[in-house]
C-alpha positions in Angstrom: 0.0 0.0 0.0 1.1 3.5 -0.6 -0.3 6.6 1.1 -0.2 10.4 0.8 0.6 12.7 3.7 0.9 16.4 4.5 -1.6 19.0 3.5 -1.7 17.9 -0.1 0.4 14.9 -1.0 3.5 12.9 -0.6 3.4 9.1 -0.4 4.4 6.3 2.0 3.8 2.6 2.2 2.2 0.6 4.9 2.9 -2.9 6.2 0.3 -4.1 8.8 0.5 -6.8 11.5 -1.4 -10.0 10.7 -4.5 -9.1 12.4 -7.1 -7.2 10.4 -9.3 -4.1 10.7 -11.2 -3.6 13.8 -9.6 -5.2 16.8 -11.6 -7.7 19.0 -10.8 -6.9 22.6 -13.5 -8.9 24.5 -13.9 -12.6 23.6 -16.2 -15.4 24.6 -15.4 -19.1 24.0 -18.7 -21.0 23.5 -18.1 -24.7 24.2 -19.9 -27.9 25.1 -19.2 -29.2 28.6 -17.1 -32.1 27.3 -14.8 -29.5 25.6 -14.1 -27.3 28.5 -10.5 -28.5 28.8 -9.8 -27.3 25.3 -11.5 -24.0 26.0 -9.2 -23.6 29.0 -6.2 -24.4 26.7 -7.3 -21.6 24.4 -7.5 -19.1 27.3 -4.0 -20.1 28.4 -2.7 -19.9 24.8 -4.0 -16.6 23.6 -5.8 -15.0 26.5 -3.0 -12.5 27.2 -3.6 -10.9 23.8 -7.1 -9.6 24.7 -8.6 -7.5 27.4 -10.9 -10.3 28.4 -11.7 -13.9 27.3 -14.6 -15.7 29.0 -15.8 -19.3 28.7 -19.6 -19.9 28.2 -21.1 -23.4 28.3 -23.2 -24.1 25.2 -26.9 -24.2 25.3 -29.5 -23.5 22.6 -29.8 -19.8 23.3 -26.3 -19.0 24.4 -25.5 -16.8 21.4 -28.7 -14.9 21.7 -28.3 -14.4 25.4 -24.9 -12.9 25.1 -25.2 -11.2 21.6 -23.7 -7.8 21.7 -21.7 -8.3 24.9 -18.6 -9.6 23.2 -16.6 -8.5 20.2 -16.0 -12.0 19.0 -17.3 -15.5 19.8 -15.0 -18.5 19.4 -17.3 -21.4 18.7 -15.7 -24.6 19.9 -18.1 -26.6 17.7 -19.0 -27.5 14.2 -19.5 -24.5 12.0 -23.0 -25.6 11.1 -24.1 -25.3 14.7 -22.7 -21.8 15.0 -24.3 -20.7 11.7 -27.7 -22.0 12.5 -27.8 -20.5 16.0 -26.6 -17.1 14.9 -28.1 -16.6 11.5 -31.3 -14.9 12.8 -29.2 -12.5 14.9 -27.1 -11.1 12.2 -28.0 -7.5 11.1 -25.0 -5.4 10.1 -21.4 -6.5 9.7 -20.1 -3.3 11.4 -22.2 -3.9 14.5 -22.5 -7.7 14.7 -20.0 -9.6 16.8 -17.5 -11.6 14.9 -17.6 -15.4 15.0 -14.7 -17.8 14.5 -15.2 -21.6 14.9 -12.5 -24.1 15.8 -12.6 -27.9 16.2 -11.7 -29.7 19.4 -8.3 -30.8 18.1 -7.4 -27.2 17.1 -6.8 -28.2 13.5 -8.8 -25.5 11.8 -9.8 -21.9 12.8 -12.6 -20.7 10.5 -13.9 -17.1 10.6 -17.6 -17.3 9.5 -18.7 -13.7 10.2 -16.8 -10.5 10.9 -13.5 -11.6 9.3 -12.3 -8.0 9.1 -13.7 -7.2 12.6 -12.0 -9.7 14.8 -12.6 -13.2 13.4 -9.5 -13.2 11.2 -7.5 -11.8 14.0 -8.6 -14.6 16.3 -7.9 -17.2 13.6 -4.4 -15.9 13.2 -3.9 -16.0 17.0 -5.2 -19.6 17.1 -2.5 -20.4 14.5 0.0 -20.0 17.3 -1.6 -23.1 18.9 -1.4 -25.1 15.7 -4.7 -24.3 14.0 -4.8 -23.5 10.3 -6.6 -20.2 9.7 -9.1 -20.7 6.9 -9.5 -17.1 5.6 -12.2 -16.5 2.9 -12.3 -12.7 2.9 -11.3 -11.6 -0.6 -8.3 -9.4 0.2 -6.7 -12.1 2.5 -7.4 -14.8 -0.1 -5.5 -12.7 -2.7 -2.8 -11.8 -0.1 -3.5 -8.1 -0.3 -4.3 -5.5 2.3 -7.9 -4.4 2.4 -8.7 -1.0 3.7 -9.7 -2.4 7.1 -6.2 -3.9 7.5 -4.7 -0.6 6.3 -6.7 1.2 9.0 -5.4 -1.1 11.7 -1.8 -0.5 10.6 -2.5 3.3 11.0 -4.2 2.7 14.4 -7.3 4.2 12.7 -10.9 3.1 12.1 -13.2 3.2 9.1 -15.8 5.9 9.5 -18.1 5.0 6.6 -18.2 1.2 6.4 -20.4 0.9 3.4 -17.7 2.4 1.2 -15.3 -0.5 1.8 -17.1 -2.7 -0.8 -15.9 -0.4 -3.6 -12.5 0.4 -2.1 -11.7 -3.2 -1.4 -12.6 -4.1 -4.9 -10.2 -1.5 -6.0 -7.5 -3.0 -3.7 -8.0 -6.4 -5.5 -7.6 -4.7 -8.9 -4.6 -2.7 -7.7 -6.5 0.5 -8.4 -7.0 2.0 -5.0 -4.1 4.4 -5.2 -2.6 6.2 -2.2 -4.4 7.0 1.0 -4.4 10.8 1.3 -3.9 12.4 4.7 -5.6 15.8 5.4 -4.5 18.0 8.3 -7.4 20.1 9.5 -9.3 22.0 10.1 -10.9 21.1 6.8 -14.3 20.0 5.5 -14.3 17.1 3.1 -17.1 16.1 0.7 -16.7 12.5 -0.5 -18.7 10.0 -2.6 -19.9 6.6 -1.5 -16.8 4.9 -2.9 -14.4 6.9 -0.8 -13.4 5.3 2.5 -12.7 7.7 5.4 -10.2 6.6 8.1 -10.0 8.4 11.5 -7.1 8.0 13.9 -8.0 6.3 17.1 -5.6 8.2 19.4 -5.3 12.0 18.9 -2.8 12.0 21.8 -0.8 9.0 20.7 2.9 9.0 19.7 4.7 7.5 16.7 8.1 5.8 16.9 10.3 6.9 14.0 12.8 4.1 13.4 16.0 3.4 11.5 18.5 0.6 11.9 21.6 -1.1 10.6 20.8 -3.9 8.1 19.9 -7.1 9.8 19.1 -5.8 13.3 17.2 -8.5 15.2 13.9 -8.5 16.9 15.4 -8.1 20.4 17.4 -5.1 19.4 14.3 -3.3 18.1 12.4 -4.2 21.3 15.2 -3.0 23.5 15.6 0.3 21.6 11.8 1.0 21.6 11.5 0.2 25.3 14.4 2.4 26.2 13.3 5.3 24.1 9.8 5.2 25.5 11.1 4.9 29.1 13.4 8.0 28.6 10.3 9.9 27.4 8.2 8.7 30.3 5.9 6.8 27.9 5.0 3.1 27.4 3.9 1.0 24.5 0.2 1.7 25.0 1.0 5.3 24.0 2.3 4.2 20.5 0.1 4.4 17.4 2.5 2.7 15.0 6.1 2.5 13.8 7.3 4.9 11.1 10.3 4.4 8.8 11.6 5.0 5.3 10.9 2.8 2.3 14.5 1.8 2.1 14.1 0.2 5.6 10.6 -1.1 5.0 11.6 -4.8 4.6 13.8 -5.1 7.7 12.6 -8.4 9.1 13.6 -7.7 12.6 11.6 -4.5 12.7 8.5 -6.1 11.1 8.6 -9.0 13.5 9.1 -6.7 16.5 6.2 -4.5 15.4 4.0 -7.6 15.0 4.8 -8.8 18.5 3.8 -5.4 19.8 0.6 -5.4 17.7 1.7 -2.3 15.7 1.6 -1.4 12.0 4.7 -0.2 10.2 4.4 2.9 7.9 7.2 3.4 5.4 7.6 6.9 3.9 9.1 7.7 0.5 12.3 9.8 0.4 10.4 12.8 -1.0 8.1 12.9 2.0 10.9 12.6 4.5 12.7 15.5 2.9 9.7 17.7 3.6 9.8 16.7 7.3 13.6 16.6 7.9 14.5 16.6 11.6 16.9 18.9 13.4 19.7 16.3 14.0 22.3 16.0 11.2 22.5 12.6 9.5 25.4 11.1 7.6 22.9 9.3 5.3 22.2 12.6 3.7 25.8 13.0 2.7 26.3 9.4 1.7 23.1 8.5 -0.1 21.0 11.6 -0.2 18.4 10.4 2.3 17.5 12.6 5.3 17.7 11.0 8.7 14.9 8.4 8.7 14.1 8.2 12.4 13.4 11.9 13.0 11.8 12.7 9.6 9.5 9.7 9.7 8.4 10.5 13.3 7.6 14.1 12.4 5.8 13.1 9.1 3.7 10.4 10.8 2.7 12.4 13.9 -0.7 13.9 14.0 0.8 17.3 14.9 4.0 16.9 12.8 5.9 17.5 16.0 9.1 15.9 17.3 8.7 14.9 20.9 12.1 13.3 21.3 15.1 13.6 19.0 16.8 10.5 17.7 18.9 8.3 19.9 21.0 5.3 18.8 20.8 2.1 20.8 23.3 -0.7 20.9 24.8 0.8 17.7 22.0 -0.9 15.8 18.6 0.9 16.1 17.8 4.6 16.0 14.6 5.9 17.5 12.8 9.3 17.5 9.4 10.0 18.9 6.8 12.1 17.1 3.3 13.3 17.9 
């Protein structure tokens, strides 16, 4: 994906963590009494990734009784049971809870509703326990980022859900084009085929990040933790990671961001030049690029402001903080 930023344009790319779109925070595992041990195993295996995860014993009206109380149901049962018991409850994909079914042996994890609103996320997490995620949403089947997934990478949400039918079709056809960022105050008039994304945290910070080639996951984790600690912040304050396109494929950074549940935004050189930071960088002399950490932190921050100038950690990872 590429995006535009600043008042008019300038592009950057975006790599998201595996989970999609809207995040499911509160889960319920619906299981038959004989499958409670497996339900407990699921809680032990992925429970720390969510705000809450409860276990409900199955009875005929259990979905109806708890409908709307959870973001996602994990049905520890045959998919046919879950479909028959919830079909009459389904109303709107943006409001309905997601449903992911999994068999007792944890062989398959199958999102059946709300793939982009929690079910795909849960299926991906169950993969860490050996289940194979069976994704059927079009963008995932084509290995492309739908707009819901792009929204998650930006720690944003889709304002006008009906528009995603058109924009996700454009994603499949490689015709969506860049996401444009508008800094307000502004009034925007859009058609039904324009998806509007709004940031979730107006007060959040962005970690601008550069590194030596091949820096590993633990080096990124340590650098981010130290930078945040020095700024009296923690990882919950972070919206996403920002870098330059020449560093967008650093495996250690992508893996570290995924473990933190953060997206990675990669800015083009032209955009970074518009938001160059105050600290001189040798990369400008050597290869013509401005310093990646500060420029990407400023470009990505909602206020285009540098909260903490760049620091280099363990001679491997450089971090600046923008807001």
